[in-house]
C-alpha positions in Angstrom: 0.0 0.0 0.0 2.8 2.4 0.9 4.7 1.5 -2.3 1.7 2.4 -4.4 1.4 5.7 -2.7 5.1 6.5 -3.1 5.0 5.4 -6.8 1.9 7.6 -7.4 3.6 10.6 -5.7 6.8 10.2 -7.8 4.7 9.9 -11.0 2.7 13.1 -10.2 5.9 15.0 -9.3 7.5 13.9 -12.6 4.4 15.2 -14.4 4.8 18.6 -12.6 8.4 18.7 -14.0 7.1 17.8 -17.5 4.5 20.5 -17.3 7.2 23.0 -16.3 9.2 22.1 -19.3 6.2 22.6 -21.6 5.4 26.0 -20.0 9.0 27.2 -20.2 9.2 26.2 -23.9 6.5 28.7 -24.7 8.5 31.6 -23.3 10.2 33.5 -26.0 14.0 33.8 -26.0 16.1 35.4 -28.6 15.8 32.4 -30.9 12.9 31.1 -33.0 11.3 27.9 -31.8 8.1 26.2 -33.0 7.3 25.7 -29.3 6.5 29.4 -29.0 3.3 28.7 -31.0 2.1 25.6 -29.1 -0.6 27.5 -27.2 -1.9 29.5 -30.1 -5.5 28.6 -30.8 -7.1 29.6 -34.1 -10.8 29.8 -34.7 -11.3 27.2 -37.5 -14.9 26.7 -38.7 -16.2 27.9 -35.3 -13.9 25.6 -33.3 -10.7 26.7 -31.5 -8.0 24.6 -33.0 -4.3 24.5 -32.1 -2.2 26.2 -34.7 0.2 23.3 -35.0 -2.7 21.0 -36.1 -3.5 23.2 -39.1 -0.1 24.3 -40.4 3.5 23.3 -40.8 5.8 25.4 -38.6 9.4 25.6 -39.6 12.5 27.6 -38.5 14.5 28.4 -41.7 16.7 30.9 -39.8 17.7 31.6 -36.2 15.2 34.5 -35.8 12.5 33.5 -38.3 9.4 31.2 -38.0 7.5 30.2 -41.1 3.9 29.0 -40.8 2.6 27.3 -43.9 -1.2 26.5 -43.5 -2.6 23.5 -45.2 -5.5 25.6 -46.4 -4.8 29.1 -47.7 -8.3 30.3 -46.6 -7.3 30.2 -42.9 -4.3 32.6 -43.3 -6.4 35.6 -42.1 -7.6 33.6 -39.1 -4.1 32.5 -38.1 -2.9 36.1 -38.4 -5.7 37.3 -36.2 -4.9 34.6 -33.6 -1.2 35.6 -33.6 -2.0 39.2 -33.1 -4.3 38.5 -30.2 -1.7 36.2 -28.5 0.8 37.4 -26.0 3.9 36.5 -27.9 4.4 40.1 -29.0 5.3 39.4 -32.7 3.5 40.8 -35.6 2.9 38.3 -38.5 3.6 39.2 -42.1 1.9 37.2 -44.9 2.5 36.9 -48.7 -0.7 34.9 -49.3 0.8 31.4 -49.0 2.9 31.5 -45.8 3.1 33.6 -42.7 6.5 34.8 -41.4 7.2 35.7 -37.8 10.5 37.6 -37.5 11.7 37.3 -33.9 13.0 40.6 -32.7 16.0 41.0 -30.4 14.9 41.2 -26.8 15.5 44.4 -24.9 17.1 44.2 -21.4 13.8 45.2 -19.8 11.9 42.5 -21.7 14.6 39.9 -20.7 14.1 40.9 -17.0 10.3 40.4 -17.4 10.8 37.0 -19.0 13.1 36.0 -16.1 10.4 37.0 -13.6 7.9 34.9 -15.6 10.3 31.9 -15.5 10.7 32.3 -11.7 6.9 32.4 -11.3 6.5 29.2 -13.3 9.2 27.4 -11.4 7.6 28.4 -8.2 4.2 27.1 -9.4 5.9 23.8 -10.2 7.4 23.7 -6.7 4.0 24.4 -5.2 2.5 21.5 -7.3 5.3 19.2 -6.1 4.7 20.2 -2.4 1.0 19.6 -2.9 1.6 16.1 -4.1 3.8 15.6 -1.0 1.0 16.9 1.3 -1.6 14.6 -0.4 0.6 11.6 -0.1 1.5 12.3 3.5 -2.2 12.5 4.2 -2.7 9.0 2.6 0.1 7.6 4.7 -1.3 9.1 7.9 -4.7 7.6 7.1 -3.2 4.2 6.6 -1.5 4.5 10.0 -4.7 5.7 11.6 -6.6 2.7 10.1 -3.8 0.5 11.6 -2.9 -0.8 8.1 0.8 0.2 8.6 3.0 0.7 11.7 4.5 3.9 13.0 7.9 2.8 11.7 6.4 2.3 8.2 4.8 5.7 8.4 8.1 7.4 9.3 10.0 5.6 6.5 7.3 6.6 4.0 7.4 10.2 5.2 11.2 10.2 4.9 11.0 8.8 1.4 8.4 11.4 0.4 10.7 14.1 1.8 13.6 12.8 -0.4 11.4 12.7 -3.5 10.1 16.2 -2.8 13.7 17.5 -2.4 14.8 15.7 -5.6 12.0 17.2 -7.7 12.2 20.7 -6.2 15.9 20.7 -7.0 15.1 19.5 -10.6 12.6 22.3 -11.0 15.3 24.8 -9.8 17.8 23.3 -12.3 15.3 23.6 -15.2 14.5 27.2 -14.2 18.1 28.2 -14.0 18.7 26.7 -17.5 15.8 28.6 -19.0 16.9 31.8 -17.2 20.4 31.4 -18.7 18.8 30.9 -22.2 16.7 34.1 -21.8 19.6 36.2 -20.6 21.9 35.0 -23.4 22.5 37.7 -25.9 
């Protein structure tokens, strides 16, 4: 019973780290990356559709994204969605493809992005600690129902603390890496 609880906690903590990676990939750095557009939703025949499901996204140069829709008729809709988004890049179209030129980040914008990175890392840490709290509660309930001994409870809590520290450190490491990437000129 304890092993299942610990395995579940580890799995949920790992998912928090994966979510952090996904979130940080959407933060714009000085380079073009198709991941910047992962959260862009385009109104497609009345249904919000992810941009990457209706167009090819490529990076021909370090500071250029090219979006080639599978249907030319959706180009205005894609441009509208890009302008409404918070990526801060104005699209330009020639009727067949949309180009997004990634501008060089200013020092102030870099500082804002670093603050955003710190916020997302902190959110991931909170999620990891919440998993720890939930798992500790399950372990205490097992002890209260006399399904495990006090020694088993202490060992499980110690193991949960180790897992929590491991994943919080991992979140810090991921955040530092992204911070370095954002500050790189």
